N, C-alpha and C positions, 0 to 999 in steps of 0.2 A: 385525104379529111383535111378542109382547107382550115391552117390555125385562129383558136378557139381564144374569141376577143373577153379578153382582161381587161379589166372585172365584168364581173356576171354581176346582169341586176337582174331583182328579185322584187314583186311585193307582196307579203300575206298576212293574214292578221297577223296581234301579237295575241299568244294563245297563254293560261298562263295554268303551269305545275309543279305541284306546292308551292315554295319559294320562290321558283328560277319563271323567267316572261322567256316561251322562245316561238319561235318562227320557225314558216315547212318551207323547206327543201326540196325543190319537184324536184324527183332525178334522174329528167333530164338535164341539172346543171351542179346534181351529184355527178351522175358522170364524169361531167365536165370536171370535177375537179381537180380527177382522178380519182372517184370512186372507194373501196376499202373500206373500212369499217366507222374508222375514224377520219377527217380528214383535217386536220388543223388550217387556218382561214384567218385573212384580217379582216374582221366586217369593220367597215361603211355604214355609218348611219345617224342622221343627222346633224353629221355634225361634225362628230367623235367617227376616229377608229382606236379597236380594237382590238386585240386578240380572242377568239375562242378557238372550238372547235365544231365540225356539224357531224353529231349524231342518228346514228343509226336512227330512223324512224317508221319502217316494216316499205315492201312493197318497192325497196330503190331511190325513197323518197329519206329524204333527212332533216335534224331537226338542228338549227345554232337557236344560240343562246346569246338578246340580248339584254343589255340593261336597261333599270325600271328608270336612272341617272339621267340616262339620254333622252326619251319619250315621257315620261311626267311633265316636265320643260314645256312639251311643246300641248299638252294640256290632252296626250293618246294613252290609251288600257287597254286591260284585256276587249280583244273584239273588234278592234279596231288597225280599217291597211301597215301597216308603216312599210313605204323603201327601205330595201341595201343593195350593197355588192359586197359579190363576197368576194376575194381571190384566196391562191395558196399561198396558208406561211410558209416559205421558204427557208425560214433561218432560223434555226438550232433555239430548241427551247430547252436545252440540258444547265446545267446549274455548276459551275465547281465547286468544291466543299472549298468551306474556309481553311483562311491560316488551322488554327487549331484541330481544330478536329482533321484533315488531314496530316497532323506532327501525331493526332491519336490513330490514322487509318495504319502510320509509314510503321510501326509496329505492332498492328496487328494483321497479318496478312488473314486473315482468316476474312473481317471485318475489309478488309481493303476489297476484295475478293466480293462479297457482299456487297461496297457499298456499286463497286463495278458491273453486278449481275441487277444488281433493282432497278426502275423503270426510271423514265426522267421524273413525272410526276412524284413522285414519294420521294429523290432528292432532293426536288424542288420542295415538297410539304416538310425534313428534317431541314431542310435549310433554314427557308420561315418563320421555325420554332426554333432556329436555334437563334433567329436573330431578331425573333418576340423576347428573349429571356432578359427581366428586367440586372440582376445582378452575375457578376463575373461567375458566384458561385454555384450559382441557376444554371448558370452557359455552361461550369463545365462539368453538372451533372448531365446534360443533359445529351454532356457526348459522352460522357460515359456511359452511358445506357444503352443513349445510336451505336454506338461502337459493340457490344454487347450479340446488342439485335440484330446487326452486318454482320456481325459471326456465326447466330445460331442458323440466318439466311443463306447463307451462306453450307452450314451445312447439314442443312438439310437437305435443301439443292446437293451436296457430292453423297449424301446419301441415296438416293430418289436415282441416277444416276446407274 
């Protein structure tokens, strides 16, 4: 099979699903990107570049999020055709625990196991929530809650085995 030209160019109408705006990704493009239920991609659209994920849309097709702050300035909206390119995102999306959380995990092996077993998206959300704390006391409280919950997750996972 000849090499796949990357990036893959697509054109599709903008669709609104709830509060998100998406465009359809043909099944042939999803297969060329590597298939799978979720494919991390780099999206290039109207001069902007951002990371997204091709989500399943049935029949082998996919759907990818398009940012409103990208297409609205161009006078585009739902129903309008938009051109975009996709390429596989091979970079890691994982995040390391901040130093204060890392110290807390160091003294709680169950919580450290919970962190290691947690999905990357969960870890990213946790770090983002910690970084959003306005005061050191709030951050310390959040770290305490996180370590307890991570320990509980690890315990539940161990009981299921």
